[in-house]
C-alpha positions in Angstrom: -6.0 -1.3 -47.3 -3.4 0.9 -47.6 0.0 1.0 -45.4 -1.5 4.5 -44.1 -4.7 3.2 -43.1 -2.6 1.0 -40.3 0.1 3.5 -39.6 -2.9 5.6 -38.5 -5.5 2.5 -36.9 -3.3 0.2 -34.8 -1.7 3.8 -32.5 -4.8 4.8 -32.1 -5.4 1.0 -30.5 -2.6 0.0 -28.9 -1.9 3.8 -26.9 -5.3 3.3 -24.6 -4.6 -0.2 -24.1 -1.3 0.5 -22.9 -2.4 3.6 -20.8 -5.2 1.6 -19.3 -2.5 -0.9 -18.3 -0.2 2.0 -16.5 -3.1 3.3 -14.4 -3.3 -0.5 -13.3 -0.2 -1.1 -12.3 0.0 2.2 -10.9 -2.9 1.6 -8.4 -1.9 -1.9 -7.6 1.7 -0.5 -6.7 0.3 2.1 -4.1 -2.0 0.0 -2.4 1.0 -2.2 -1.4 2.5 0.3 -0.4 -0.2 1.5 1.2 -0.8 -2.1 3.0 2.7 -1.8 4.2 2.4 1.1 6.3 -0.5 -0.3 8.5 0.8 -1.5 11.9 -0.8 -3.5 14.6 -1.0 -1.1 17.6 -1.4 -4.6 19.8 1.3 -6.8 18.5 3.3 -3.6 18.5 2.9 -2.8 22.4 3.3 -6.4 23.5 6.2 -7.0 22.0 7.9 -3.6 24.0 6.6 -5.2 26.6 8.9 -8.1 26.4 11.9 -5.6 25.6 13.8 -3.7 28.0 12.8 -2.1 31.5 11.8 1.1 29.9 9.9 -0.1 27.3 7.9 -2.4 30.4 7.3 0.1 32.4 5.8 2.2 29.1 3.7 -0.7 28.4 2.4 -0.8 31.6 1.2 3.0 31.4 -0.4 2.5 28.3 -3.6 0.6 28.7 -4.9 -0.5 25.6 -8.5 -1.3 26.6 -8.5 2.5 27.8 -7.6 3.9 24.3 -10.6 5.0 21.9 -10.3 4.6 18.5 
């Protein structure tokens, strides 16, 4: 087979695989970034209750059972 054939065929085989791999890595990194932004509100309020006096007063005013999702 001529060299020109390999020069034309190999990039068309490698480039799609490379692009699919980049897309997968981008989506997995995006999912990781989204998971870091999730805050557990119950744990946050409990930690604030253990803080200073202002934080504990605010936490007492917030009744978690009355909060509607």
